[in-house]
Structures are given as structure tokens and as C-alpha cells.
N, C-alpha and C positions, 0 to 999 in steps of 0.2 A: 495431529499437527501437522505442516506440510512448509519447510523448510528452506523452501527451492531459493525464497527473496532474500534470507539472513542471513546469509553466506559474508562475512565480509575478508577483505584481506585486513590482519596486524597487522600496526607499523612494526619495520625492520629490525629497530632497536629497541623495539618495547621487552621490556623482561616479562616471560607469561610464568605465570602465578593461578593454582589451582583451589579453592575453599573444600573442604569436607562437604559436599554435597553437590558439587557443580562436578558437571562433565562437558569437555570440549569436542564437536565432531566436527572433524579436519575434510576435505572433500579436496583430490588433487587428481585432474588429469593426467592419464599414463603416454599420451603422447607430447614429447616435449621436446624443447630444441636442442642441438645435438650438443653444444658446449651444457649446458644444464642436468640433460641427461651421464655426461663424461663427471662432472664432478657429485651428485646424485650417487654415481656405481663405484668412484672411489672410495666411497665410504665407508665401502660394506667389505665383511671380511674374507674371509680365500674359504669358509665353510660356505656361505652364502654363494660364494661368487661359484662354487664347484656346483650348488647346487642347481644356481641358474643355467650352467650350462649341460646339466640334463635336458632339457624344453629340447624337444625334437622340432617343434617350428621357429624360427626366431622371432616373429612377434610376440611369442608366450612368454620367451626368455625376456624381449623390453622391457612387456611390461610386468614380468615379476619382480626382476631388477630393479625396476622404475619406484615401484610402489615399495620395496625393503629396504633402498633407499630414502623417500618420502617419508616412511618409520621413522628414520633414523633419525632423519634430519626435524623432523619436528619434536621429537622424545627430545634428542639434544638444547632443544631452547629451553624446558623444562627444568633440564639437568641441570643446567646449566655447563655441560663439556662438548669436547667436537662429535660430530656422530659419529666418527670412525673408533673411539674409545668406548661406546657403549656397547655392556655385554649382555648377551639373553641368559638364559637357561629354560627347560622344558619341561613339563607335565606329561605325565605319562604315555596321554593319548597326540602331544603334541607341539601343545598350543604356547606359545611363549611368552616368558612372561624378564622382566629386569633382574641381574642376575641379585641376589641380596645386599650387598655394599654397592651397590648403586641406587637401590632402595629404600632408605630412612621413612619414605612418606609412604610406603604401602603403594606407590604408582600402578592402578590396573588400566592397561590399553586391551584394543582387538582393531582389528586391522584387515577388510573387506574388499576385493577386487572383482568388477565383472567389466566386460571386454574392457573397455579405453578408459573407465571412472575407479577411482580408486578409495574410501570411506574411513578414516581414522576415529576410536570413541579413544576419550583420557579422560579418568576418575583418578578419585583414591578411597581407598580401604573396602569398596562394595564392587564384586567382581561386574561388570557389563561384557555386552556384547554385541555385538555389529556385524548386517549384512546387506549389503547391494547386489540387488538386479536390473542390467537393462531390459526393457521391456523389447519383449520379443513375440512373434507368433509362435506356437507349438500345437504341433497338428497331431500330438496322440496327448496332449494336455486335460481333457477327461479323465484318459485310461490313468495316466501319472497320479492325478489327483486321485480316483479312488484305488488306487494299490500302494501309496504312502500315505495318504490323510485318512484323519479320523473318519467313522462312514458317512456321520456326520457333516461333517466339513464337504465331503465331496457329494451330498447330497443338496447343499445350500449350494455348491459352488454351479450345480448346473441346472438351479432354479435362477440365475442372476443372467440378465441380459445380455446375449452371446457379445454384442460391442462392448461390453463391459467385461468378458468374464478372465481376458488375459491378464487385467490388471486385478481384479479380484483373485486368481491364482498367484501372482506373485506379492500380491501382500500377504497371503496364508506363508507360501514359503518364506519369503524375509522375518516376517515374524517368528515364526515357527524356527531358523534358524538361529537366530538372533538372541532367543531363549537356549538354544543348545551350547551357543556357544560360552556366552555368559556361565550356563555348570560348567563348561570345560566338559562335557560330555560324548560332543559330535556326534557321532548318528550310535552310540552307544544308547541312546535314550529313543527305541521309536518314535518314528513321526506320530501316530496313529495316538499316541495315548497321553497327549493330552490335545486343546481344544483352541485356538484362539481366534477372535472377531477378522473378517476380513475384507468384508463389502465395499464395494467403493464409497467416501462418504463417513462409513461408520468407526465410533472413533476405534483407535489399535488397545487391545487387553487381553489378557488371558483368560477366558470361557471355562477350561478348568484340567487341572494339570496330575495325569496320573491316577486319578479318582481319590484327590486328598483335599478334602472335602476344609475349605479355608486356605488352602493354599497357594489357588489364584491370585488370592487376596497380594501376597507377597514383592506382586511381580510388578515390576512400572513398564509399559511401551509404550515409544513416540515411532510417530509413524516421519517419515524423513520424505522430503523427493530434491537432493540435490541437482538435479539436471533436470529436461523436464519428461528425457524418456526412460529417465531411470526409480524406483524406486526402492525404501531402505525403511530399517526398524533399529532402532537403539532400544534394547534388554537391560533391565538392570531390576537387582533387587530392590526389595524396602519403600524411601520414600524415592518421588517423583523427581529427578533433580534440574536445578537448575543447568540450563540447556545453552551454552553458545556455540554458533555456528560459524565455524572458518575457514577461512580458501585457503589454499596452496599455492597465491598466485604471484 
């Protein structure tokens, strides 16, 4: 599925709710007017501001802090509390989750940002992952595929028409990263341990997962295109979610 045309702006006063089995995916541009940037940054905790200050380049610092403020602003609308009051806990590999006392409905979320775009997926009960990448030329693309992807995936990528190889590469990359983020394992699960579909026009799916028969069928992948020059993927275990795409505009 390509959801570029389906990102809708919700009514500002409309309460946001999620049923079990629903997933909302939000997009946000990280170049914001200064007054809105200040509003988003003011909601950050002291620890988040300190983390943002560690970025060497100013544009990286601005992008990270706006993305984090975006996360807080959206979560606050579902929880019905001010963005600055949200508290997080972190899994051992650094994946954030809501503090237990603020999460009686078992909210699940995942944030990804690339260049000046960010994507946030929110659901309930079932872990999910989302990954966003801006399409861009890469001189060492095939070498990276041979090094990190499964051998069969690298072979298939070499067979894709040159004009479509960049799209195919980032299709593969975002689908693998989304799965890793849903698992909460980061790169502790090597990218070559599982295979995904990625040819342009081919439905997104897990082909094989770590050599475990039948395990691939437990995963649902949804390809997204929040903007024309980006690709993204939502990964979720169990059934395909009821998906709503929203714009933080």
C-alpha cells in the first residue's frame, strides 16, 4: 500500500482514540516555524534537552528536538495530558515506552526520522515498528547490500533495473529496520538473518525469518510513502492493522 494521498489533518479539538487492532501513523516535517519549534521544545524534559545538546551540528540538534517534541505532542492527545507531563521508560536496548503508570491501555509507539521528515506509529497491545528513509543516491549501495542483506536479497537487487535500484534498496532497508524496531532488538538481530520482499511494485511481506518455518506469516508489513521522495514501512506482529494516516500539520 502507498499512503501518500491518505495522510489527513485531524480536527484540532477532536479527541484521539485507538481501538485494539488499529494503528495510527503520523507524519511531520522537521522544518517548523520558530514559534511552533519553541512550543515543541518547551515540552521536552531536561534529559531530552541535554541529549539534544550533544549533537555536533545545529540542524541535527533541531531535527532531533522537533521530532521528540512531535512525539510528546501526539502522545499527549491520546493520553489526555500535557505533552510535558509524559514520562518514558527505556528497554535495555534503548527503545522508549510510556511509563507504566501512564500506560494502562498498553499503548505501543515507534518514531523514525530521516532528513526533514518524521513518522510516528501508535497502536495498542501488539509491538510495532516504523522506519522512514529519504530516497537518495548511494555510490556504495550494492556493496552495502552484499555486506548486510541476505545473499538472496543482494542477488535480487543486482537484477533490478538500474533506474529502480535506489527505490528497491530503501524498500528493503526500511522493511528490515521496521521489523527490528518492532522486535526491540535493533541490530542485535543481523539483517541477513531474515528476508523481505522489496522489488518496486511488489507487496511488502516477510519472506523468511531467521530460518524458522511459519514465523514469517506472523508478521504484517505495510509500505508507506508519506512524501514523494521518501519510503517507509510499518511492521506489526499478528494481524494486518486497521490503518489511519494522519498529518501533524
